[in-house]
Every structure is written in structure tokens, then in C-alpha cells.
N, C-alpha and C positions, 0 to 999 in steps of 0.2 A: 189514633191523633185526629183531634178535629181540625177541620181543615177548611173553613169557613168562605176562604176568598173564592173557593170555585165552587163553579154552580153552572148548570146546562146553558145555553144559548136564549138571551133573553131579546125579546124583541124591541122593547124600550132601547133608545140610545140614553149611555151613560157619560156624561161630559168627563173630560179629565179636570183634576184638580189644580188650577194656577198657581203657581206660586215664584217667587222672586231669587234669586241665586245669594245665600248668605255665605259668612265667614266657614258656615259648618260644612257645607256642600265643596270646598275647595280639598282636593288632597295634594295638590303641589301647586307651588309658583313660584317662578322667577322672573326675571326682567324680558325673558324670549317666550316663554310657556306658562300655560295654566291648565292644570286637570282638574275635572270635575267627576264627580261621584253621582251619574247621571241617574234620576227616579227612573221607574217605568212609567211610561205614558208623556213624558216628554219625546217632543221631536227637536233631532238637531237643526235641521234648518226648515223654514217655513215650505208649506206645502198646501193641496188643495185644501185642507180643512180650514185655512185662515188663523190657527191656534198661534201661541206664540212659542218662539222659536229656542232654544238652549243658546243658538248665534246671536240674539238680541238679549236675550237675557243674561249673558256673561258681558258682551260689551258695557250693558247698563252697571253691570257688577264694578267693573273696570273703569268705567267713566266715574262714578260717584266715589270710589274708594280714592282715584288718585285727582280726583279734582278736575276732569277732563271737561269742561264745560262743549267743544267741540267733537265729543264723543272721541273713543277708542280703537284702536285697529285690532281686528280680530281674525286669524286666518281660521278655517273649517278643515283640518287635516286628514280625518275620517268620519265613521258615521256609527252607529248603532239602532237597531232597528227601536221601534216606537216602543214596543212593550217588554224590552230587555232593560234592564239597570247594571249600574258599573260604569268602570273608569272611561273617560272620552276627554281627549286630549285638544287642548287649541293650542296658535302662535298667536302672540302679540307682537310680532315683527315678521316683515315680509322675509327680513333674511331667515327668520328661524322656519318661516313657510315653505318656503324655497328648498330648505334642506332636508326639513322633516318629510314632506311630499316624496322628496328623493328615496328617505332612508323605508318609508312604507312600499316605494314600485321596486328596492333591490332587496326587501324583506328582512331589515335590520331593524324591525319593531317586531319585538316579541310579546303573543298577546296569549294569556292562559284564562280560559272559560271554565266557567261551573252551571254544569246541567243537572236538573231532577228529572229523573224520569220514574215510569210507575215498573215497566220489564227491565227485567238484570240482562244486560247487552250478551250475547255469546257472538263471540268471543269475549271475556270482561276484557281485554284491551288487545287496539287494533290500527292499524292503519286504513282509512277510506278512500278511494278515490273515485269520483264522478266527473261527468260532465253535465252541468247546469244551465239550463236555457229556461229564462224570466218571461214570462206574459205580463206585460207591462199592464196590460188595460187592467185583468184579475190581481196583478200586483202576488203574483203565485209563481214561486221557480220549481221546476219540475228534474228532477236526477236521473241521466241515464248511466249505464254500464259502458257505453260506448259514446265516441263522438260523433254529434251529429250535430247538421247546418246551424250555426249562431251560437252555439255553444260554448261553455266556457269550464276549462279543467278545473277541477276542484279537489283539493286534498287535506286532510285533516288527520292527527292524531288523538285517539283519546284512550281513557282508562277509567274504570272500575276503581272508586277511592272509601267507598261508604257505604254504610247500608241503613236505613232506618226506618222501623213502621213502614215497611213495604215497597219505600222509596229506593232508588239507588243513585247516588253521587257520582256522576261523572268528571271527569277533569278533561277538559276539550283545548289540544293546541293546534288553533290553524295555522296551514301552511299558507294558504292563500285566501284572497278575502274577497269573498262572493256574497252578492246580495241572498239572505237566507240562507246560507251556506250551514252553518252548523243546524240550524231546524230543520232543515231539507236533509242533510244527509244522516242525521239522527234519525229522522222519523225512517228513510229506508230501508237503516240498519234495523228496525220495528221496535224501536224505543222513541217516540214522540214526545217531545218536552212537557211536562206538566203544564197544562194551561192554554197549551197551543196548540187549539182546534183549526187553527189555519193547514195544520202538517203532521193530522191526523190525532190529537188526542180527543177523546170525547166530551171534553166540558171544556168551558172557556171560564174565565175570569171576570167577576166584577169591577175586580180594578183595571181591568185590560194591561193586564202583567202575564208574561209567562217566567217560569223558573230558569231563566238562564240568563247568567252574571257574569260582567267582564271584571276578571277579578284582578288580575297583574296585569301590569304593561312594565317592561322592561328592554332598556335601550340607552345607547350613548349618545349626552345631550350632544346637540347639533354645533354649539357655538364653545362650551365651555370642554369638550370633549371627556366628561367624566360619568360613569356609571350612573343611571336613574333609574330605581325601580318604585313604581308607583301601585300601592296597594289598594283596593276598594275595598268597604267593609259592606256586610251584605244587609239589603232591607231589614230594617225593623217592622217585621210583618208580624212575629210570633210564629212562622214557619221556618224562613233561610235559616234564622240564628241557632236552630238546631242541628245546622251543618256546617256552619262555618269553622267548629273545631277540627275538623277533615282538611281543611283546605290550606294549600300552600300561601304562609303569609299570615298563617292566623296567629304567627306569635309577635307581630305587629300590633 
């Protein structure tokens, strides 16, 4: 398989391509919530880079779509790491924001990710529990087998769902939501995510992306009290599409 996007680390800084949110990026929207298919490389909120954030771009999208000259309310309820793609949810009202925040805290939001790794996991299905400690200066998280001072308990379930051309596709269901959780826990298992040279994969990506995709978000609507299932198509990059038929939600 040709895998052009992945290459060794380059000394030259590669800028992210800026783009505005369009109807094609929207996975779900009603009066209270909006879900976007995040592109790898986008940041959810403004950081030290000063790059345009999804929060600002979604606000502009809503303001233009609904003719709100004074701007639109938007609440950030969760985040995805910059190199990760997939479904991310925002609140359009303060009432929805408060309730969705409570649902995330009580683990009523069910998330499913897919990761591509080179090494086949052993065992092929399992539960991982670690205590994660983040170094904010280096923006790196370390996994420990036991609790250490300042660490957070981190748990996820994973299973091997497919293999193709020497790559393994893992379905991952995080039970907790910690910074870099899936990335560092899979790396600790001996299966770093393709492209994630921060956590042990030997090569980075020219696209500044890693093969981790937030595929599915399932919850009971905080206002309507109806079940909601949101599926995010994988990036169209010539690589991810080869795995999509193996994923939950491929029938959507």
C-alpha cells in the first residue's frame, strides 16, 4: 500500500490549512446542538499558536446561516486533540451546554473511536486501566500502572476489528476522558497509533494528523429526550477509506 502522507520528522514547520465551516462539515444540528466532523489539524479552542479555532469558525457559520449580526452563542462541551479527526459536539444554547456538560461528567455520552496501528494488539481485545500524569510544559502524558501523585485513573476498552496490508484497525471505547488518553494507553500496550510520533510511532505525518478518528457519538438528547446517534465519515485521504467498511456505522 502506498502511504504517502507519512514521513520522517521534518525540521521545517508545516502550516495548517485554514478553512471555514460549511454545510458539508455539519453532521447534526437542531436548535440546541451542532455536531461537526472535525478535520485533523483543526484546534477546538484558541491556543498559543493563535491559529483559527473551530469554536470561532462554528460561531461564524451559525451567525451567517441564521443572520445573527451580533454573533451566536456557542458552548464547547468536549475536545479532540489537534491531530485527531471526527465528531465533535457544541451547544447552541446555555441550557443545552449545562445539561451536556453534566452528561459528560456522569458518562452518559458514549463515544467510539477507531485507531490504525501497525502492531497487532495482544490480546486482540481487552480493557486497559492506567493512571495518567500529564506534563503541561511538554504537553505529553505518561501512563503508570499504579496511582502516582497528581495522576488520573484512565480506562478504555479496545478490540481488533480488521486488518489490511499489515495495518490493524482497533475499535476503542473510552470509559474515562483524559488528555491524550487513547494515544498513550495504546502506546503503552505496544501499539502506537500510525503517525503519532509523540507516543512512539517512528514516523510523523506531513499532514500533522494521526490515524485516530472519533467515529460515533451516542446519547439521549438533553432537551428532546430522544436518542441521538452521530456518525462521522472518515477523512478522504486515500488511506482511511480502505478501513471504513469495517467500522460501526458503515451502513449510514
